[in-house]
N, C-alpha and C positions, 0 to 999 in steps of 0.2 A: 246360362245355357244359350248357345248360339244356334239360331234356326236358319241362318243364312245358307243358301244353297248355291251351287254353281249356276252361272247363266247358260243359256242356250243360244245357238246361232240366231242373230237378229234381236237378241234381248239386250237391255241396258245392263250396266254393271251391277245394279242392285235389284234386278228383276228375277223372279222365280216364275217359270212357265210350267203350267200343269195341263195334262191331257187326260182327264179322268175317263173319257169315253173309249180310251184305247183298250179297255178290258175286253171289248168284242171286236172293234174295228182297229186291230193292231196293224199299224203301217209297217212296211218292211224296214224302215230305218229307226223304228222305236227301240229304246233300250230293252234288253232282256230283263226278265223278272224271275224272282223266286217266290214260291207260294207256301204259306203256312196255313194248315187246316186245324182249327181249334175244335175242342170237344163240344160242338153245337150241332143241332139238326142241320143236315146239309140240304137246305131248301133253296139254295141259290140257283136261279135259272141258268146262270152263266157258268156254273161249275165245270161242265164238260169242256167248254172252250178254254177256261182258265187252266185246267189241268193239261190240255193238249198243247198250249203255248208256253207253259212254264218250263224253264230250263233246270229247275231244282225245286223239289217239293218236300216239305217236312210236315209230319203230323205231330201236333203237340199232345203227347200222352194219349188220352182217351180219344183224341181226334182220329187216331188209327181205327178205333172201334167204329166210329161214324163212317169213315171211308170204306171199311170192309162191308158195312151194311149197304152203303150206296152201290158198291160193286156187285153185291149179291142181288140187289134189286134192279140192276141194269141201268142205274142212273148215270154211271160213268163206266169207262172201259173196264173189262174184267182183268184180274191179275195176270192172265196169260198174255195180255196186250200191254198193260201199263202197271207200274209199281211206283210207290213213293221212293224217294232217295233215303229218307231217314225218319226215325221216330225219336223224339227228344222230350225229356221231362223227368219228373220224379217217379213216374210210372205207377202211381197209386191208382190210376183209373184204367190202365191198360190191362184188359183181361188176358189170361194166359193163352187162350185159344187164338186170339188175334195176334199176340206176339209170336206164337209158334207159326202161324200162317204166314206172316210177313218175313220173319227172321229166316224161316226155312227157304224162302225164295230170294235170299240175299240182301234184304233190306237191313241197313245198319240201325241198331238200337243203342241210344246213348242215355244212360241213366245219370241224372244229376239230382242228388238228394237235398240240395240247398233249399231251405225253406224261407229264405229271405228274398227269393225271386220267384216269379210266376213261371208256369210252363211256357207262356208266350214269350217272356223275356229270355228264357233259356233258348228258345228256337231262334229268336232274333240274334242273340249272341253267337249261336252255332253258325248261322249263315254269314254273319259279319266276319267271323274268323276265317271262313272259307271262300270269301268273295272272289279273290284272285284265282283260286283253284277252279271255282265254278265257271268264271268267265273264260279261263283258258280252256277248260273242257268243252265249252260251247263253241269256241273258235275251232277246236280240233274236229268238231263234227261238221263244220261248214265245208261245202263242196268246192267253193271258189278258193283258189290258191291266193287270191288277192285279199281275202278277208282279214280283218284286223280284230284284235281283242277289244270288245266294247269298253267304253270308259266308265260305265257305271252299271250296277245291278239294282233295279227297282225291287220293291217288296209289296206283295199283296197278301193281306190277311183275311181269311174267311172266318168271320165271327158272327156275333149276334148281340143285340141290345135287349133281347127278350129274356125271360127267366129272372134269376137272382140279380137284384140291383147292385149288390157289392161286386159281383163278378163283371157286370157291365162297366162299372167305374174302374175296375182293375184293368180291363182291356184298354180303356181310354188312357189310363195312366201309362201303360206300356207303349201306347202309340205316341204320346208326348215324349217319353224318354227316348224312343227309337228315332224320333225326328230331331231331337236336340243333342243327343250324345254322339251321334255319328259324325264323321268328318264332313258331311254335307253332300257327298257324291251319291245321293240316292233319293228317290221319291218313295214314300211309304203310304200305302192306301189301305184303309179298312173297308171291307165289303160285308154288308149284312144282307139279308134277303130283300130289303127295301131301299138301301142307300149305299152310296160310296162316300167316304169321308177321308180327309187328310188334314194335317197341321200346316197352316200357312207359314210361309217364310216371312221374315221381317222385311219391311219395305214394300216394294211393288210386287204384286202377284197378278199374273195374267192367266186366266183360266179359260181354256177352250171348251165351249159348251154347245156343240152342234146338235141342235134338237132334231134335225132332219134324219139322223141316223137311227132314230127309234130306240136309243139306249138310255138317254137321260130324260127325266121329266123337268118341269119348271121350278119345283119347290126347292128352296135352299135355306140354309141357316148358317150363321156365323156365331160360334159358341166359344166364349172365353174360358178355357179350362184351367188356366194357370195364371192368375193375376189379371188385373184390369188392363185395358188397352184402348187405343183410339183408332178408329177406322174411317176411311173414306172409300166409297164404292162408286162404280160406274157400270151400267149394264143391267141393273136390277130394277124391278118395279118401284121399290122404295129405296132409292139411293140416299146415302147420307154423306155428310162432309164433317170431318173432324169430330166424329161422334164417339163419345165415351161409352164403353161397354164393359160390364163386369157382373159377376153373380152378386145378387143383392141389389142390383141396379137395373140397367137396361140391357136386354139381350135381343139380338136380331134373329127372329124365327119366322117361319111362314112367309118368307120373301120369295120373289119369283124372277127367274131368268127372262130377259127380254130379247136376247139375240145370241149370236155365236161366240161372243166374248164377254167375260166379266172381269173387271179389274178391282182388286182390293188392295189398298195401301194401308199398312199397319204400322203402328208405333206403340211400343211397350207391350207387355204381356209375353209369355213364353209358351203359350199353347192355344192359339186361336184355331179352333176346329171349323173347317168348311165342309158342310155336308150337303149332298145333292140326292134327291129322290131318283130311283131307277125306274125306267119304264116297265110296266107289267108287274110292279111290286105288289105284294099282298097288302091290302088295306084293312085297318081295323075301324069299326064304327066309333067315331069320336066327334066331339064338338070342337072343331078347329077354331082357334082364336088368333087374331092378328097380334103380333108382338107389339109391345110398347115402343113407340118411336119418337116421343116428344118429351 
């Protein structure tokens, strides 16, 4: 599986550049993104902004129930103002009233009964197949005649690591697959109520971490989800050099950002998860321990 992604202007040939704080401080030249809403409580403080800036939104099966509840509670814009673009999944969680509510307002519903793939994977595949169409449609909405079709469509997934552990691992597995099976022209982010996470590219990763925007906190982790790897970091409180990491061995958690840039060089492994705590995130009482680093 190849996690290498395209470079950005000013980046070296083997460098992947990340801007996780763009979920709120979206610059005008940032790539557009599609949004997937999973069947989880919609407790994300940034949800209204994510919906407002998304150019294509898909509810994963019962995620439509959650979205309708959020609209009824006034958490996000009502259906008279905004609707998702599609509902995708095996539809075993979609209640009839929700389906009638959205389908009657023109929202496309796609049933996929394949039990070998999760609803999240089905949504990712749905968006991947329609990427060119989504980007072309966004260009058509631009008012400037000089506008061009963006080169990539990023992906934000509204999920959760709370609740059933098997479903949490299923979400992470889909995140790894989405980051490795695509042709590379995409950044995929997982957002939970407390964190934003993504799969690092192989080689050099430059992560923009501006703490002054009030979006990111300092706590980070680098979690090897698929195989062992070796990492070298710069810009963290506990930097490491040629440091082996893998489950059953050493894992970097409870580390801390020290400035506006973090660099992570990776070698080996096909699923290194980089996770950052979000500002204003709900906290659980816990005895936090520093990760093993020696």
